[in-house]
ROVEXLO-505624 format. One record per residue: residue in three letters; y, z, x of N, C-alpha, C in turn. Coordinates in Angstrom, 2 decimals. Layout:
ROVEXLO-505624
TIDO,type,n.Y,n.Z,n.X,ca.Y,ca.Z,ca.X,c.Y,c.Z,c.X
TIDO,ala,Y,Z,X,Y,Z,X,Y,Z,X
...
END
This chain:
ROVEXLO-505624
TIDO,type,n.Y,n.Z,n.X,ca.Y,ca.Z,ca.X,c.Y,c.Z,c.X
TIDO,unk,-1.20,0.00,0.80,0.00,0.00,0.00,1.25,0.00,0.84
TIDO,unk,1.17,0.58,2.10,2.37,0.68,2.94,2.94,-0.70,3.24
TIDO,unk,2.05,-1.68,3.52,2.52,-2.98,3.98,3.18,-3.79,2.87
TIDO,unk,2.71,-3.64,1.61,3.28,-4.50,0.57,4.49,-3.87,-0.11
TIDO,unk,4.80,-2.62,0.21,6.03,-2.02,-0.31,5.92,-1.40,-1.69
TIDO,unk,4.74,-1.42,-2.31,4.57,-0.74,-3.60,4.50,0.76,-3.38
TIDO,unk,5.02,1.52,-4.34,4.96,2.98,-4.25,4.21,3.53,-5.47
TIDO,unk,3.66,4.73,-5.31,2.96,5.39,-6.42,3.91,5.52,-7.60
TIDO,unk,3.44,5.15,-8.78,4.27,5.24,-9.98,4.97,3.94,-10.34
TIDO,unk,4.97,2.94,-9.43,5.55,1.64,-9.77,4.76,1.01,-10.91
TIDO,unk,5.46,0.32,-11.79,4.80,-0.38,-12.90,4.93,-1.88,-12.65
TIDO,unk,3.80,-2.53,-12.36,3.82,-3.97,-12.08,3.98,-4.72,-13.40
TIDO,unk,5.00,-5.58,-13.48,5.24,-6.32,-14.73,4.94,-7.80,-14.60
TIDO,unk,5.21,-8.41,-13.44,4.99,-9.85,-13.26,4.43,-10.15,-11.88
TIDO,unk,3.56,-11.14,-11.80,3.15,-11.71,-10.51,3.43,-13.20,-10.59
TIDO,unk,4.23,-13.71,-9.63,4.64,-15.13,-9.64,5.22,-15.53,-11.00
TIDO,unk,6.00,-14.64,-11.59,6.66,-14.95,-12.85,5.78,-14.82,-14.08
TIDO,unk,4.50,-14.54,-13.86,3.57,-14.39,-15.00,3.48,-12.92,-15.39
TIDO,unk,3.64,-12.63,-16.67,3.57,-11.25,-17.13,2.14,-10.73,-17.02
TIDO,unk,1.97,-9.51,-16.50,0.64,-8.90,-16.41,0.64,-7.55,-17.11
TIDO,unk,-0.39,-7.31,-17.95,-0.51,-6.05,-18.68,-1.82,-5.34,-18.42
TIDO,unk,-2.80,-6.06,-17.89,-4.10,-5.43,-17.68,-4.57,-5.69,-16.25
TIDO,unk,-5.51,-4.87,-15.80,-6.09,-5.04,-14.46,-6.79,-6.39,-14.37
TIDO,unk,-7.43,-6.83,-15.48,-8.12,-8.13,-15.48,-7.14,-9.27,-15.21
TIDO,unk,-5.95,-9.19,-15.84,-4.95,-10.26,-15.63,-4.49,-10.30,-14.17
TIDO,unk,-4.33,-9.13,-13.56,-3.94,-9.08,-12.15,-5.04,-9.72,-11.29
TIDO,unk,-6.30,-9.37,-11.58,-7.41,-9.91,-10.79,-7.52,-11.42,-10.93
TIDO,unk,-7.29,-11.93,-12.14,-7.34,-13.39,-12.36,-6.32,-14.11,-11.48
TIDO,unk,-5.08,-13.57,-11.45,-4.04,-14.23,-10.65,-4.37,-14.14,-9.15
TIDO,unk,-4.84,-12.96,-8.71,-5.20,-12.81,-7.29,-6.30,-13.81,-6.91
TIDO,unk,-7.27,-14.01,-7.81,-8.35,-14.97,-7.56,-7.82,-16.39,-7.45
TIDO,unk,-6.83,-16.72,-8.31,-6.26,-18.07,-8.29,-5.44,-18.31,-7.02
TIDO,unk,-4.72,-17.30,-6.56,-3.79,-17.48,-5.43,-4.50,-17.44,-4.08
TIDO,unk,-5.73,-16.87,-4.04,-6.55,-16.91,-2.82,-5.81,-16.44,-1.55
TIDO,unk,-5.07,-15.36,-1.65,-4.45,-14.81,-0.45,-3.12,-15.42,-0.06
TIDO,unk,-2.57,-16.33,-0.91,-1.23,-16.87,-0.63,-0.17,-15.80,-0.90
TIDO,unk,1.01,-15.99,-0.33,2.12,-15.06,-0.58,2.52,-15.16,-2.06
TIDO,unk,2.76,-14.00,-2.67,3.12,-13.97,-4.09,4.37,-13.12,-4.28
TIDO,unk,5.10,-13.43,-5.35,6.24,-12.61,-5.72,5.79,-11.63,-6.79
TIDO,unk,6.11,-10.38,-6.58,5.67,-9.36,-7.51,6.89,-8.63,-8.04
TIDO,unk,6.98,-8.53,-9.37,8.08,-7.77,-9.97,7.53,-6.47,-10.55
TIDO,unk,8.26,-5.39,-10.33,7.80,-4.08,-10.80,9.00,-3.28,-11.27
TIDO,unk,8.70,-2.20,-11.98,9.75,-1.25,-12.38,9.50,0.04,-11.61
TIDO,unk,10.53,0.54,-10.95,10.43,1.79,-10.18,11.51,2.73,-10.68
TIDO,unk,11.10,3.86,-11.23,12.07,4.82,-11.79,13.04,4.14,-12.75
TIDO,unk,12.52,3.21,-13.55,13.35,2.54,-14.55,14.16,1.38,-14.03
TIDO,unk,14.12,1.11,-12.71,14.91,0.01,-12.14,13.97,-1.09,-11.64
TIDO,unk,14.40,-2.37,-11.80,13.52,-3.46,-11.35,13.49,-3.58,-9.82
TIDO,unk,12.33,-3.87,-9.27,12.22,-4.17,-7.84,11.41,-5.46,-7.70
TIDO,unk,11.71,-6.23,-6.63,10.96,-7.45,-6.39,10.39,-7.39,-4.98
TIDO,unk,9.10,-7.73,-4.85,8.42,-7.61,-3.55,7.63,-8.89,-3.29
TIDO,unk,7.42,-9.16,-2.00,6.54,-10.26,-1.64,5.22,-9.66,-1.15
TIDO,unk,4.09,-10.12,-1.71,2.80,-9.52,-1.36,1.77,-10.61,-1.06
TIDO,unk,0.74,-10.22,-0.34,-0.39,-11.10,-0.09,-1.67,-10.32,-0.33
TIDO,unk,-2.60,-10.92,-1.05,-3.87,-10.25,-1.30,-4.82,-10.49,-0.13
TIDO,unk,-5.68,-9.52,0.13,-6.67,-9.60,1.22,-8.06,-9.71,0.58
TIDO,unk,-8.90,-10.53,1.19,-10.27,-10.66,0.68,-11.11,-9.47,1.13
TIDO,unk,-11.84,-8.84,0.19,-12.70,-7.71,0.57,-14.09,-8.23,0.97
TIDO,unk,-14.97,-7.31,1.35,-16.29,-7.73,1.85,-17.11,-8.43,0.77
TIDO,unk,-16.80,-8.16,-0.50,-17.53,-8.84,-1.60,-16.94,-10.22,-1.91
TIDO,unk,-15.84,-10.55,-1.22,-15.26,-11.88,-1.43,-14.19,-11.96,-2.49
TIDO,unk,-13.86,-10.83,-3.15,-12.77,-10.89,-4.14,-11.47,-10.41,-3.49
TIDO,unk,-10.36,-10.87,-4.07,-9.05,-10.59,-3.48,-8.46,-9.30,-4.06
TIDO,unk,-7.85,-8.48,-3.19,-7.29,-7.20,-3.61,-5.92,-6.98,-2.98
TIDO,unk,-5.11,-6.18,-3.69,-3.77,-5.84,-3.18,-3.79,-4.56,-2.34
TIDO,unk,-4.90,-3.84,-2.35,-4.93,-2.59,-1.60,-4.19,-1.46,-2.29
TIDO,unk,-4.07,-1.55,-3.62,-3.43,-0.47,-4.38,-4.36,-0.07,-5.52
TIDO,unk,-4.19,1.18,-5.96,-4.97,1.70,-7.08,-4.18,1.40,-8.35
TIDO,unk,-4.78,0.64,-9.27,-4.09,0.28,-10.51,-4.68,1.04,-11.69
TIDO,unk,-3.82,1.40,-12.62,-4.30,2.01,-13.86,-3.59,1.32,-15.02
TIDO,unk,-4.35,0.91,-16.03,-3.70,0.24,-17.16,-3.89,0.96,-18.49
TIDO,unk,-4.69,2.04,-18.48,-4.85,2.79,-19.73,-5.47,4.14,-19.42
TIDO,unk,-5.40,5.05,-20.38,-6.11,6.32,-20.25,-6.41,6.87,-21.64
TIDO,unk,-7.42,7.71,-21.71,-7.82,8.28,-22.99,-8.18,9.74,-22.79
TIDO,unk,-8.04,10.54,-23.83,-8.40,11.94,-23.73,-8.44,12.57,-25.10
TIDO,unk,-8.87,13.82,-25.12,-8.97,14.55,-26.38,-7.75,15.45,-26.54
TIDO,unk,-7.15,15.40,-27.70,-6.02,16.27,-28.01,-6.03,16.53,-29.50
TIDO,unk,-5.03,17.22,-29.98,-5.01,17.64,-31.38,-3.79,17.08,-32.09
TIDO,unk,-4.02,16.57,-33.30,-2.90,16.11,-34.13,-2.21,17.34,-34.75
TIDO,unk,-0.90,17.39,-34.65,-0.14,18.56,-35.12,0.22,18.43,-36.60
TIDO,unk,0.84,17.31,-36.95,1.20,17.13,-38.35,1.20,15.65,-38.70
TIDO,unk,1.22,15.42,-40.01,1.14,14.07,-40.55,1.96,14.07,-41.82
TIDO,unk,2.81,13.07,-41.97,3.65,12.96,-43.17,3.04,11.89,-44.08
TIDO,unk,2.41,12.32,-45.20,1.71,11.35,-46.04,2.64,10.28,-46.64
TIDO,unk,3.93,10.59,-46.78,4.85,9.60,-47.36,5.12,8.44,-46.41
TIDO,unk,5.36,8.75,-45.13,5.70,7.69,-44.18,4.51,7.26,-43.33
TIDO,unk,3.44,8.09,-43.31,2.31,7.80,-42.44,2.55,8.20,-40.99
TIDO,unk,3.70,8.81,-40.70,4.02,9.21,-39.33,3.21,10.46,-38.96
TIDO,unk,2.64,10.46,-37.75,1.94,11.65,-37.27,2.44,12.02,-35.89
TIDO,unk,2.21,13.28,-35.53,2.60,13.78,-34.21,1.40,14.51,-33.61
TIDO,unk,1.25,14.42,-32.30,0.13,15.08,-31.64,0.56,15.61,-30.27
TIDO,unk,-0.24,16.50,-29.74,-0.14,17.05,-28.37,1.01,18.03,-28.13
TIDO,unk,2.22,17.71,-28.61,3.36,18.60,-28.33,3.92,18.43,-26.93
TIDO,unk,3.28,17.57,-26.13,3.82,17.20,-24.81,3.44,15.75,-24.59
TIDO,unk,3.93,15.16,-23.52,3.64,13.75,-23.27,2.30,13.53,-22.60
TIDO,unk,1.85,12.27,-22.59,0.68,11.88,-21.81,1.20,11.44,-20.45
TIDO,unk,0.84,12.22,-19.43,1.33,11.94,-18.08,0.23,11.33,-17.23
TIDO,unk,0.65,10.49,-16.29,-0.29,9.93,-15.34,-0.83,11.07,-14.48
TIDO,unk,-2.15,11.12,-14.29,-2.75,12.26,-13.59,-2.34,12.31,-12.12
TIDO,unk,-2.00,11.15,-11.52,-1.67,11.16,-10.09,-0.19,11.33,-9.81
TIDO,unk,0.67,10.75,-10.68,2.11,10.80,-10.38,2.85,11.81,-11.26
TIDO,unk,2.16,12.37,-12.26,2.75,13.35,-13.18,3.91,12.80,-14.00
TIDO,unk,4.13,11.48,-13.96,5.21,10.91,-14.78,4.64,10.44,-16.11
TIDO,unk,5.52,10.35,-17.12,5.09,9.90,-18.45,4.50,8.51,-18.35
TIDO,unk,3.33,8.29,-18.95,2.74,6.95,-18.97,3.59,6.07,-19.87
TIDO,unk,4.04,4.90,-19.38,4.77,4.00,-20.28,3.82,3.50,-21.36
TIDO,unk,4.30,3.42,-22.58,3.43,3.06,-23.70,3.69,1.62,-24.11
TIDO,unk,2.68,0.78,-23.94,2.79,-0.56,-24.51,2.09,-0.57,-25.86
TIDO,unk,0.88,-0.02,-25.89,0.18,0.13,-27.15,-0.76,1.30,-27.02
TIDO,unk,-1.13,1.88,-28.13,-2.05,3.01,-28.10,-2.56,3.29,-29.48
TIDO,unk,-3.71,3.90,-29.55,-4.29,4.22,-30.85,-4.77,5.64,-30.88
TIDO,unk,-5.02,6.14,-32.08,-5.58,7.47,-32.24,-6.91,7.30,-32.98
TIDO,unk,-7.94,7.98,-32.47,-9.28,7.82,-33.02,-9.81,9.17,-33.47
TIDO,unk,-10.76,9.12,-34.39,-11.43,10.35,-34.79,-12.31,10.80,-33.63
TIDO,unk,-12.41,12.10,-33.43,-13.24,12.64,-32.35,-13.98,13.86,-32.86
TIDO,unk,-15.16,14.10,-32.30,-15.87,15.34,-32.61,-16.04,16.10,-31.30
TIDO,unk,-15.91,17.41,-31.38,-16.02,18.25,-30.19,-17.50,18.60,-29.99
TIDO,unk,-18.02,18.24,-28.81,-19.45,18.43,-28.56,-19.72,19.63,-27.66
TIDO,unk,-18.69,20.13,-26.98,-18.94,21.27,-26.11,-17.63,21.84,-25.59
TIDO,unk,-17.69,23.05,-25.08,-16.51,23.74,-24.56,-16.79,24.23,-23.15
TIDO,unk,-15.87,23.90,-22.24,-15.89,24.52,-20.91,-14.91,25.67,-21.00
TIDO,unk,-15.40,26.88,-20.88,-14.54,28.06,-21.09,-13.46,28.17,-20.02
TIDO,unk,-12.29,28.65,-20.45,-11.21,28.87,-19.51,-11.43,30.16,-18.72
TIDO,unk,-11.12,30.08,-17.42,-11.20,31.26,-16.55,-9.89,31.37,-15.79
TIDO,unk,-9.66,32.52,-15.20,-8.45,32.70,-14.39,-8.47,31.67,-13.27
TIDO,unk,-7.40,30.88,-13.17,-7.30,29.88,-12.11,-7.95,28.55,-12.45
TIDO,unk,-8.71,28.48,-13.53,-9.37,27.22,-13.91,-9.30,27.03,-15.41
TIDO,unk,-8.38,26.17,-15.88,-8.26,25.97,-17.32,-9.55,25.37,-17.89
TIDO,unk,-9.91,25.80,-19.08,-11.10,25.26,-19.74,-10.78,23.92,-20.38
TIDO,unk,-11.78,23.38,-21.06,-11.63,22.03,-21.60,-12.58,21.82,-22.77
TIDO,unk,-12.11,21.06,-23.77,-13.00,20.63,-24.85,-13.64,19.31,-24.45
TIDO,unk,-14.95,19.19,-24.65,-15.62,17.91,-24.44,-15.93,17.32,-25.80
TIDO,unk,-15.79,16.00,-25.92,-16.04,15.41,-27.23,-16.36,13.95,-27.15
TIDO,unk,-16.60,13.39,-28.30,-16.93,11.97,-28.41,-15.92,11.31,-29.34
TIDO,unk,-15.43,10.14,-28.91,-14.52,9.35,-29.76,-15.34,8.46,-30.67
TIDO,unk,-14.79,8.22,-31.85,-15.33,7.16,-32.70,-14.59,5.87,-32.35
TIDO,unk,-15.24,5.02,-31.55,-14.57,3.82,-31.04,-14.54,2.68,-32.05
TIDO,unk,-15.14,2.89,-33.23,-15.25,1.78,-34.17,-13.92,1.49,-34.88
TIDO,unk,-13.05,2.47,-34.99,-11.81,2.23,-35.74,-10.69,3.12,-35.24
TIDO,unk,-9.49,2.54,-35.15,-8.29,3.32,-34.88,-7.79,3.89,-36.21
TIDO,unk,-7.48,5.19,-36.22,-6.91,5.80,-37.44,-5.43,5.45,-37.56
TIDO,unk,-4.82,5.10,-36.44,-3.41,4.76,-36.45,-3.00,4.29,-35.08
TIDO,unk,-1.76,3.80,-34.97,-1.28,3.32,-33.68,-0.07,4.13,-33.23
TIDO,unk,0.06,4.31,-31.93,1.15,5.10,-31.35,2.40,4.24,-31.20
TIDO,unk,3.58,4.82,-31.45,4.82,4.11,-31.17,5.66,4.80,-30.10
TIDO,unk,5.32,6.04,-29.71,6.13,6.71,-28.69,5.31,7.75,-27.94
TIDO,unk,5.52,7.79,-26.63,4.96,8.84,-25.77,6.15,9.55,-25.16
TIDO,unk,6.43,10.77,-25.62,7.64,11.48,-25.19,7.25,12.84,-24.63
TIDO,unk,8.19,13.51,-24.01,7.89,14.83,-23.46,7.69,15.87,-24.57
TIDO,unk,8.02,15.52,-25.83,7.79,16.44,-26.96,6.54,16.09,-27.77
TIDO,unk,5.77,15.11,-27.29,4.55,14.75,-28.01,4.39,13.26,-28.12
TIDO,unk,3.23,12.85,-28.65,3.01,11.43,-28.93,3.10,11.24,-30.43
TIDO,unk,3.66,10.09,-30.82,3.95,9.83,-32.23,3.43,8.47,-32.63
TIDO,unk,2.98,8.38,-33.86,2.45,7.11,-34.34,2.46,7.05,-35.84
TIDO,unk,1.86,5.97,-36.34,1.72,5.79,-37.79,0.26,5.54,-38.12
TIDO,unk,-0.18,6.11,-39.23,-1.59,5.93,-39.59,-1.77,4.61,-40.32
TIDO,unk,-2.98,4.08,-40.18,-3.31,2.82,-40.83,-3.62,3.05,-42.31
TIDO,unk,-4.19,4.21,-42.62,-4.53,4.54,-44.01,-4.33,6.04,-44.21
TIDO,unk,-4.25,6.52,-45.46,-4.09,7.96,-45.66,-5.22,8.72,-44.96
TIDO,unk,-4.87,9.81,-44.28,-5.85,10.54,-43.49,-6.68,11.48,-44.34
TIDO,unk,-6.11,11.97,-45.41,-6.83,12.96,-46.20,-6.32,12.93,-47.62
TIDO,unk,-7.24,13.14,-48.56,-6.80,13.20,-49.95,-6.57,14.65,-50.37
TIDO,unk,-6.84,15.58,-49.45,-6.69,16.99,-49.84,-5.69,17.72,-48.93
TIDO,unk,-4.77,16.95,-48.36,-3.80,17.57,-47.45,-2.85,18.49,-48.23
TIDO,unk,-2.66,19.71,-47.70,-1.68,20.61,-48.30,-0.39,20.48,-47.50
TIDO,unk,0.72,20.35,-48.21,1.98,20.23,-47.49,2.46,21.61,-47.05
TIDO,unk,3.06,21.63,-45.87,3.57,22.87,-45.28,5.02,22.62,-44.89
TIDO,unk,5.85,23.61,-45.17,7.26,23.50,-44.79,7.40,23.70,-43.28
TIDO,unk,8.31,22.93,-42.66,8.56,23.08,-41.22,9.59,24.19,-41.03
TIDO,unk,9.26,25.13,-40.15,10.20,26.23,-39.86,11.34,25.72,-38.98
TIDO,unk,12.55,26.17,-39.26,13.65,25.93,-38.32,13.42,26.83,-37.11
TIDO,unk,13.96,26.43,-35.98,13.77,27.21,-34.75,14.21,28.66,-34.95
TIDO,unk,15.28,28.87,-35.73,15.78,30.26,-35.88,14.93,31.08,-36.85
TIDO,unk,13.94,30.45,-37.49,13.05,31.21,-38.38,11.80,31.70,-37.64
TIDO,unk,11.56,31.15,-36.45,10.36,31.54,-35.69,10.66,32.84,-34.96
TIDO,unk,9.73,33.80,-35.06,9.99,35.12,-34.49,8.75,35.60,-33.72
TIDO,unk,8.96,36.63,-32.91,7.80,37.25,-32.27,6.98,37.98,-33.32
TIDO,unk,5.67,38.04,-33.09,4.80,38.70,-34.06,3.57,37.85,-34.35
TIDO,unk,2.77,38.29,-35.32,1.52,37.59,-35.59,1.73,36.18,-36.13
TIDO,unk,0.80,35.29,-35.79,0.80,33.91,-36.28,-0.65,33.43,-36.22
TIDO,unk,-0.89,32.20,-36.63,-2.23,31.64,-36.49,-2.11,30.24,-35.89
TIDO,unk,-3.21,29.77,-35.29,-3.26,28.38,-34.87,-4.46,27.71,-35.54
TIDO,unk,-4.33,26.42,-35.81,-5.42,25.64,-36.38,-5.99,24.78,-35.26
TIDO,unk,-7.28,24.97,-34.95,-7.90,24.23,-33.86,-9.29,23.77,-34.24
TIDO,unk,-9.73,22.72,-33.58,-11.09,22.21,-33.74,-11.81,22.42,-32.42
TIDO,unk,-12.73,23.38,-32.39,-13.45,23.66,-31.14,-14.95,23.38,-31.27
TIDO,unk,-15.36,22.94,-32.47,-16.77,22.51,-32.62,-16.87,21.45,-33.71
TIDO,unk,-17.63,20.39,-33.40,-17.81,19.31,-34.36,-16.49,18.75,-34.82
TIDO,unk,-16.33,18.62,-36.14,-15.03,18.17,-36.66,-14.42,19.22,-37.59
TIDO,unk,-14.84,20.48,-37.40,-14.32,21.58,-38.23,-12.99,22.08,-37.69
TIDO,unk,-12.01,22.22,-38.57,-10.74,22.84,-38.17,-10.78,24.29,-38.64
TIDO,unk,-10.57,25.22,-37.70,-10.62,26.65,-38.04,-9.28,27.30,-37.71
TIDO,unk,-9.02,28.42,-38.38,-7.76,29.15,-38.18,-8.04,30.39,-37.33
TIDO,unk,-7.24,30.58,-36.29,-7.44,31.71,-35.36,-6.15,32.52,-35.23
TIDO,unk,-6.33,33.83,-35.04,-5.17,34.74,-34.92,-4.57,34.67,-33.51
TIDO,unk,-3.24,34.59,-33.46,-2.51,34.68,-32.18,-1.30,35.58,-32.38
TIDO,unk,-0.67,35.92,-31.29,0.57,36.70,-31.33,1.63,35.88,-30.60
TIDO,unk,2.78,35.66,-31.24,3.91,35.03,-30.53,4.63,36.16,-29.80
TIDO,unk,4.62,36.12,-28.47,5.14,37.25,-27.69,6.56,37.00,-27.20
TIDO,unk,6.99,35.74,-27.21,8.32,35.45,-26.67,8.83,34.17,-27.32
TIDO,unk,10.12,34.14,-27.68,10.72,32.94,-28.27,11.96,32.59,-27.47
TIDO,unk,12.04,31.32,-27.05,13.22,30.86,-26.30,13.85,29.71,-27.08
TIDO,unk,15.09,29.92,-27.57,15.69,28.92,-28.45,16.47,27.85,-27.69
TIDO,unk,16.57,28.00,-26.37,17.39,27.04,-25.62,16.55,25.81,-25.27
TIDO,unk,17.21,24.66,-25.28,16.57,23.44,-24.82,15.57,22.87,-25.79
TIDO,unk,15.15,21.63,-25.50,14.18,20.97,-26.38,12.84,20.87,-25.66
TIDO,unk,12.63,21.76,-24.68,11.43,21.69,-23.85,10.18,22.01,-24.62
TIDO,unk,9.05,22.03,-23.88,7.76,22.27,-24.52,7.37,23.74,-24.38
TIDO,unk,8.31,24.57,-23.92,7.98,25.99,-23.73,8.92,26.87,-24.53
TIDO,unk,9.02,26.58,-25.83,9.90,27.36,-26.71,9.31,28.70,-27.06
TIDO,unk,7.98,28.81,-27.06,7.38,30.10,-27.39,6.21,30.39,-26.49
TIDO,unk,5.95,31.68,-26.34,4.77,32.10,-25.60,3.80,32.72,-26.58
TIDO,unk,2.51,32.38,-26.40,1.47,32.85,-27.32,0.45,33.67,-26.58
TIDO,unk,-0.14,34.58,-27.29,-1.32,35.26,-26.76,-2.43,35.16,-27.81
TIDO,unk,-3.60,34.69,-27.40,-4.73,34.59,-28.32,-5.31,35.98,-28.52
TIDO,unk,-5.39,36.43,-29.78,-5.94,37.76,-30.07,-7.25,37.66,-30.85
TIDO,unk,-7.60,36.46,-31.28,-8.78,36.28,-32.14,-10.07,36.41,-31.34
TIDO,unk,-10.91,37.43,-31.65,-12.14,37.62,-30.86,-13.07,36.41,-30.92
TIDO,unk,-13.09,35.70,-32.07,-13.94,34.52,-32.22,-13.55,33.42,-31.23
TIDO,unk,-12.23,33.18,-31.13,-11.75,32.14,-30.22,-11.93,32.57,-28.77
TIDO,unk,-11.66,33.85,-28.48,-11.81,34.34,-27.10,-13.25,34.21,-26.62
TIDO,unk,-14.21,34.49,-27.52,-15.59,34.40,-27.07,-16.05,32.95,-26.95
TIDO,unk,-15.48,32.06,-27.76,-15.91,30.65,-27.72,-15.27,29.87,-26.58
TIDO,unk,-13.99,30.12,-26.30,-13.27,29.27,-25.33,-12.63,30.07,-24.19
TIDO,unk,-12.51,31.39,-24.36,-11.76,32.18,-23.37,-10.27,32.17,-23.64
TIDO,unk,-9.84,31.45,-24.68,-8.41,31.37,-25.00,-8.00,29.95,-25.31
TIDO,unk,-6.94,29.49,-24.65,-6.44,28.14,-24.87,-7.04,27.23,-23.80
TIDO,unk,-7.62,26.10,-24.23,-8.22,25.17,-23.28,-7.63,23.77,-23.49
TIDO,unk,-7.81,22.91,-22.49,-7.31,21.54,-22.59,-8.02,20.84,-23.74
TIDO,unk,-7.26,20.12,-24.55,-7.80,19.51,-25.76,-7.24,20.20,-26.99
TIDO,unk,-6.82,21.48,-26.80,-6.19,22.20,-27.92,-4.69,21.94,-28.00
TIDO,unk,-4.13,21.20,-27.04,-2.71,20.84,-27.09,-2.41,20.13,-28.40
TIDO,unk,-1.37,20.57,-29.06,-1.02,19.98,-30.36,-1.46,20.83,-31.53
TIDO,unk,-2.34,21.83,-31.27,-2.80,22.69,-32.37,-1.61,23.31,-33.09
TIDO,unk,-1.54,23.14,-34.43,-0.40,23.68,-35.17,-0.36,25.21,-35.11
TIDO,unk,0.85,25.75,-34.99,1.08,27.20,-35.04,1.74,27.51,-36.38
TIDO,unk,1.08,28.35,-37.19,1.61,28.70,-38.51,2.11,30.14,-38.50
TIDO,unk,3.28,30.33,-39.10,3.82,31.70,-39.22,4.59,31.78,-40.54
TIDO,unk,4.36,32.84,-41.29,5.04,33.05,-42.58,4.88,31.84,-43.50
TIDO,unk,3.71,31.19,-43.46,3.46,30.06,-44.34,4.17,28.77,-43.96
TIDO,unk,4.81,28.77,-42.79,5.50,27.56,-42.35,4.90,27.05,-41.04
TIDO,unk,5.12,25.76,-40.74,4.69,25.20,-39.46,5.75,25.57,-38.42
TIDO,unk,5.40,26.51,-37.54,6.37,27.01,-36.56,6.41,26.15,-35.30
TIDO,unk,5.24,25.59,-34.92,5.22,24.82,-33.68,3.85,24.31,-33.37
TIDO,unk,3.65,23.97,-32.09,2.36,23.46,-31.62,2.08,24.01,-30.23
TIDO,unk,0.80,24.26,-29.95,0.37,24.71,-28.62,0.59,23.57,-27.62
TIDO,unk,1.15,23.87,-26.45,1.38,22.80,-25.46,0.69,23.04,-24.12
TIDO,unk,0.72,24.25,-23.59,0.17,24.50,-22.26,-0.58,25.82,-22.23
TIDO,unk,-1.47,25.94,-21.27,-2.15,27.21,-21.02,-1.64,27.75,-19.69
TIDO,unk,-1.58,29.06,-19.56,-1.22,29.66,-18.27,-2.45,29.62,-17.36
TIDO,unk,-2.30,28.98,-16.20,-3.44,28.81,-15.29,-4.05,30.17,-14.92
TIDO,unk,-3.20,31.17,-14.73,-3.74,32.46,-14.27,-4.12,33.40,-15.42
TIDO,unk,-4.01,32.91,-16.68,-4.42,33.73,-17.81,-4.70,32.84,-19.02
TIDO,unk,-5.98,32.44,-19.21,-6.29,31.51,-20.30,-6.05,32.06,-21.70
TIDO,unk,-5.83,33.38,-21.83,-5.55,33.93,-23.16,-4.11,33.66,-23.58
TIDO,unk,-3.28,33.20,-22.64,-1.87,32.99,-22.97,-1.46,31.54,-22.74
TIDO,unk,-0.49,31.09,-23.52,-0.02,29.73,-23.36,1.36,29.56,-23.97
TIDO,unk,1.83,28.33,-23.92,3.16,28.00,-24.43,3.05,27.13,-25.68
TIDO,unk,4.14,27.11,-26.44,4.22,26.23,-27.60,5.61,25.63,-27.72
TIDO,unk,5.69,24.54,-28.46,6.96,23.86,-28.74,7.31,24.11,-30.20
TIDO,unk,8.60,24.20,-30.53,9.01,24.32,-31.93,8.63,23.04,-32.69
TIDO,unk,8.12,23.20,-33.91,7.82,22.04,-34.76,9.10,21.25,-35.04
TIDO,unk,10.22,21.97,-35.14,11.50,21.30,-35.39,11.81,20.28,-34.28
TIDO,unk,11.51,20.65,-33.02,11.76,19.72,-31.90,10.85,18.50,-31.97
TIDO,unk,9.60,18.71,-32.42,8.68,17.58,-32.55,9.13,16.64,-33.67
TIDO,unk,9.61,17.23,-34.77,10.10,16.40,-35.89,11.29,15.57,-35.46
TIDO,unk,12.17,16.16,-34.66,13.35,15.44,-34.18,12.91,14.29,-33.28
TIDO,unk,11.93,14.57,-32.40,11.45,13.52,-31.49,10.74,12.39,-32.24
TIDO,unk,10.11,12.74,-33.38,9.39,11.72,-34.16,10.33,10.65,-34.69
TIDO,unk,11.60,11.01,-34.90,12.58,10.05,-35.40,13.09,9.15,-34.29
END
């Protein structure tokens, strides 16, 4: 990568003036050019850059740029809310970040699929746990239109449920310290309600750490050890209103984590 001038996090948009969106498209062009000099256009920190590159033939005879490319990613997370009138849904409560560069993945297209949870890796001090599951790859329930630091947002293709109960969204100033519950799916496709305590509320900023939670539910503690990856987006209910969503777990204490105000997610959805 040093020789061709590409940096980690660059988004390749064109090779020789041809738009590229997938790794296959890049490989096709490299195969056609057979190691000739090429013009490469990319976006770096939101600004366009232009580079001249040459592909090198590897031992298998195919041409490579010597860079690691990623064109998509998938994972398990939780849908926070869904508006049956508009079909708009919100999930995660934080953005989908590239695992290597920690920057928000640019969204060209994305879908949301039904998933079932098949197993739990329990959270321990220093090692966050994780939900394992299977996607239903046969159908997208909806498509994403935004990947933001306050969550991912999309529209459903069809009504998600005929028995959805509507819940009022709490304003940030209505959320208080004290008991609350979270709705999570930690086995199969069952959504269960678990007891938590909101221990701290921070009203400043639109960040993903507006509240601090402590899991007090013995059922959840024994099943997962607390908050695990995959539970991001789990709705937080307090006083009959949607107060927020779970966003992060504390690495050194899996029983505690952060949440974002539902009001901030609603604002980001617009």
